[in-house]
C-alpha positions in Angstrom: -8.6 2.5 -41.1 -5.7 4.5 -39.5 -5.1 4.1 -35.8 -3.6 7.0 -33.9 -0.2 6.4 -32.3 -0.3 6.3 -28.6 2.3 8.4 -26.9 4.1 6.8 -24.0 4.5 8.7 -20.7 7.6 10.7 -20.2 10.0 9.8 -17.4 8.6 12.7 -15.4 5.0 11.6 -15.9 5.9 8.1 -15.0 7.7 9.2 -11.7 4.7 11.4 -10.8 2.3 8.5 -11.4 4.5 6.2 -9.3 4.6 8.7 -6.5 0.8 9.2 -6.5 0.2 5.4 -6.5 2.7 4.9 -3.6 1.1 7.7 -1.6 -2.4 6.3 -2.2 -1.3 2.8 -1.2 0.3 4.0 2.0 -2.8 6.0 2.9 -5.0 3.0 2.3 -2.8 0.8 4.4 -2.8 3.3 7.2 -6.6 3.6 7.1 -6.9 -0.2 7.2 -4.6 -0.4 10.2 -6.5 2.4 12.0 -9.9 0.6 11.3 -8.6 -2.7 12.5 -7.0 -1.1 15.6 -10.3 0.6 16.4 -12.0 -2.9 16.6 -9.0 -4.6 18.3 -8.3 -6.6 15.1 -5.2 -8.4 14.0 -3.0 -8.2 10.9 -1.6 -11.2 9.2 2.1 -10.9 8.2 4.9 -13.1 7.1 8.0 -13.0 9.3 11.7 -13.3 8.1 11.4 -17.1 8.0 8.3 -16.9 5.9 6.0 -18.1 8.7 2.6 -16.5 9.2 2.1 -14.4 12.3 -1.0 -12.6 13.7 -0.1 -9.2 15.2 -2.5 -6.8 16.9 -3.2 -3.9 14.6 -2.5 -1.5 17.4 1.1 -2.8 17.6 1.7 -2.5 13.9 0.2 1.0 13.8 2.4 2.1 16.7 5.5 1.2 14.7 4.1 2.4 11.3 
């Protein structure tokens, strides 16, 4: 049995995929923040010292 060789992505294709994934993740994060803000929810984040903080989603969205 002969298996076809898979062709790897070119640098251009890799960059395009990376940009699409980044854009989609940012959109999903923004939508999550908007939904949480709508219901006066909080977002759990880690501060500079690594401690967990609970911040109102509206506050995070305002600085997003």
